[in-house]
N, C-alpha and C positions, 0 to 999 in steps of 0.2 A: 354555140356549143363550146367554142374556145374559151369564152368568158366563164362558163360554168366549171370547166376544168381548172382554170386559174383560181377561181373562187374556192374550189374544193382543196387544191394544193395549198392555198393560203390558209385555209382553216386547219389543214393538217399541220402546217408549219406552226400555227398559233398553239395548237394542242401540244405539239412536241416542245415548244418553248415553255409552256406552263409546266409540263412534266419535268423538264430539266431544272426549272426554277424551284419546283417543289423538292427535287432531289438535293439541291444546294442547301435548302433550309433544314434538311434533316440533320439531327445530331444524335449522339448516343443516348441522350435523355429522352428524345421524342420518338425513337424508332428502335428497331431490333439490332442496330449497329453496335458493335463492341466498343467499349470506352477507349480502347487503344487506337481506334480508327479516327478519333477526333484530332483535329489539327491543334498545334500549340496555341494558336490564337483563340480557338474555341474553348480550350481548357482554361486559359487565363480569364476569359470573359465569364465562364460559368462560375469560377471561383469568386469573382467580384459580386455577382448577383446573389450569392448565398447569404442569407441573414437569418438570425434566430426567428422562430415562429412568432414569439410574442413581441419582438422588436426591442426588448430590453437588453441591456448590457449583460455580459456573462459575470457571474459572481453574486455576492449578496446584494440585495436590492435595498433602496432607502427605506428605513423603518423596520428593517429586520433586527430582532433583538439579539441574535447571536447565541451561541452555545458555549458555555465556559464551565469548567470544573470550579466549584467554590473553593476558596482558600481554606486550608485546615487551620485550626487554632494554633497559635505559636507554641503553646505548651504541649501540643500533640506531635510536634515535629521531633525527629530524632537528632537532628543536627542543624545548626544555623551558621551560615557562612556570610560574614560581612564583606561585601564588595565595595571597598572604599575607593574614592577617586585618587589620582596621583596627588602627592603633596605639593607639587609645583604645577602652576598653570601652563598649559601647552601653548597659549598665545603669548603671554608676557613674561612668564617665569616666576610670577609672584606666588606667595604662599596660598594654598587652598585649604580652607577649613570645612570639613564635612558636616552636614546637618546631623543633629542627634538622632533623628528618626529616619527610617528608610523612606526614600521617595517612591520606591516600587518594590513589590514583593513577588518573587517568582518561586514556585514550588515544583519540585520534581518528585513524582510518585513512582517508586520502584518496588517491584515484587521482591520480598525477601527470599534469599536463597534457602531452599529447604535443607534441613539437616538430616543425616542418616544416622540411625543408631546402629553401630557396628558391634557385633558380638563375635569374638573369636573363641572357638572351641579348640582347646589343645588336647590332642589324644596322646596318651603315653602308653608305651609298651612296658611290660613287667615280666619277670621270670620267677616262677615258683621255686622256692628254696628247697622244697622236698623232692618234687618230680621233674623239675627243670623245664616245665611247660611254659611257653610264651603266651602271655595274655595281653590283650589290647583293651584300652579304655573305650567305652561306647558313647556315642552321642546321646544326649538326653532325648526322651520322647517329647516332641513338641506337638501341642494340640493343633488340629487343622485350622481353627479360628485364628490362631496367632500367625500361622503360615500365610493364610489368606490376607490378613491385614498387612503383612510385610510385602506380599506381592502387589497389592493395590497401592501401597505407598511407593514402591519402586516404579510402578506404571505411571503414577502421577508425576513423579520426579522426571521420568523419561519424557513425558509429554511436555513438561515445563521446559526441559532442555531444548526441545525442537521448536518451541513456540517462537513467533517473531519478536515477542517482547524480550526474550532472553538474549537475542543476538544484537 
C-alpha cells in the first residue's frame, strides 16, 4: 500500500514536471501570451530565426532586367548642361583633358509650370454732363462655357500645386 502511494505521488510529480516544462517552452508566437511578456533573450532569438519565405536576398534578383525610363533624344531636351571634370588632377595636380563625348547621360524630367491667363477688367465711373447722374461701367457678359473652362484650369493648377512632384 505504501509502495502504491509513492508510485502515485511519483507519477503526479512527473506530470507536474512535464506541465512546468511545457509552460517554459511557450512563447508569444506559440500561445496566447502577449508579445510584451517575452523575455529579451526570446525576442533576440526570434529575430535571428526570421528569414524571407523564398530564401532569396532582399532586392532585385540576378537576371532581373530592371525598369528605366529611356533617354530622350538630345534634340528634344530644352537644356544641356556639360558637367566637366576639374582641370587639375586631384591626385597629382596635372592637367586633365575632358573627353569630347559624354561618358554618361543623366536626364531630369520636370513637369512645366502651368501658366495662367489673367484678364483684368477695369470698371470706371462716369458722370452725366446733363443730369449729373453717376454711371458705372459693367462687366462684359461671359458665356458659361468660358467660365467653366477657367474653373477647370484653376482646379488643375491647384491639384498640380499640391502634388508630390511639385514639392
